[in-house]
N, C-alpha and C positions, 0 to 999 in steps of 0.2 A: 220587785224592782222599785228602787227609791227614785222619787221625783226630785230633780235638782231645783232649788229655788230660782225664781225669776221676778222681775218687776216690769211694770209698764207705766209710763208717764206720757201725758199728752199736753200740748200747748197750742193755743191759737196765736199766730204771729202776724204782725202787720207788715208782711212782705210777701211778694210773689214766690212761688216754689223755686224759681231759678235763683233768686237771691238767697233763700234759705239753704239750698243745696250748695251754693258757692261758699256760704259761711262755714259749712262742714268740710269742704274739699279744697279750699285755698288757704295755704299756710299763713299768708299775709292777713287773712281775715280771722281765722280761728284763734290766733294769738290774742285777739282783742276781747274774747268772751269765754274762752274755755277755762274750766276749773271751778271748784266749789267756791262758795262765797268768801272764804278766807284766803283765796289766792292773792298773792302780792301783785299789784298792777305792774305790768312790764316784765314779769318773770316767765311768762309762757313762751316756750320755744316749740316749733313744730317742723317736722320733715314729713312730706307726704308724696307717695307715688300712687295716685288714685286711679287704679285699674285693677281688674281681677288678677289676683296674684301679687299685686304691688303691696308695699308695706307702709306703715306710718309709725312715727315715734313722736310723742308729745311729752314735754316736761314742764313743771311749774314748781314754784315754792309757795309755801303757806306761811301765814303770820306766826305760827308756832315754831318756825325755823326749820321745818321739814322740807326736803326736796323729794318730789314725786316724779316718776317717769313710767309711762305706759306705752305699749306698742302692740301691733298686730298686723294682720294681713287682710286686705279687702277680698271678700268672697263673692260679692255681688255689687255692681255699680250700674244703676239705671239713672241717667242724668235727670235732675229735677224731680225725682220720684222716690228713690230708694237706695240705701247703702246698707250692706251687711259686712261686718268685719269681726275678726277675732280680737280679743282684748286680754292682755296679760301685763300685770305690773312688773317692773324690773326686779322688785324685791321678792316676787313669788311667780317666776316664769312658768312653773308647772301648773298653775291655776288658770287655765285658759277658759274664758267665757266668750259669749257671742252677743254682739250688739246689732240690732236692726233699727234703722232710722227710716221711717216712712213719711213722705211729704205729699200732702194732697191739697189741691186748690180749695180755698174756702172764701168765697166772695172776692174781695180785693186782697185777701191775705192767704195764709196757709194754715193747715192743721198738721202739726208735727206729732208723730207718735214714736216714742223710743221704747223699745223692748230690750232688756238686758237679761239674758238667760244663761243657764248652765253654771250658776254660781257653785262654788265649793261648799258653802253652807249658808245658813240663814244670817249669821252675823256679817258675812261678806255682802250678802244682798242688802242688808239694812244699812251698812256703811255706804254702799253705792247709791242707795235711794237718797240719802242725805247729799252725797256729792253731786249726783245728777240733778237733783232739785235745785241746788245752788247754781249749777252750770246752766240749766235751762232758764233760770231767773235772769242770769247775765245775758243769755242770748235774746230773751224777750225784751230786755231793756235796750239792747243794741238796735232793735227794730221799732222801739216805741216812738 
């Protein structure tokens, strides 16, 4: 049996778990930080129905002129603690992976751990590592 590639990233954020959770679940908040470093400011659009079985769709444009759109379904929602959702790009809807975001209190802030698993292959994982790193950099700056 082949193991599907995955990645795990962690960040210490200067915000309480409730604020971090809201940043992930409120479309009016996520549009200010979501996307890799080359995301064009103001290009992020989000629609979210944050409940088990609910869906989300996020789109953004990057400086190279590309438009990106990703969506999925929420599989687990534990307020201020955990989100699990499927993840598939509009361009490759057959390549469904799974994202788990865990938020734990850490002093006056939070420790966020993102695990993205079930990638199609290692190049997909590596591209997502770059994208998630830039995205989490932007989230961290929002709470700086």
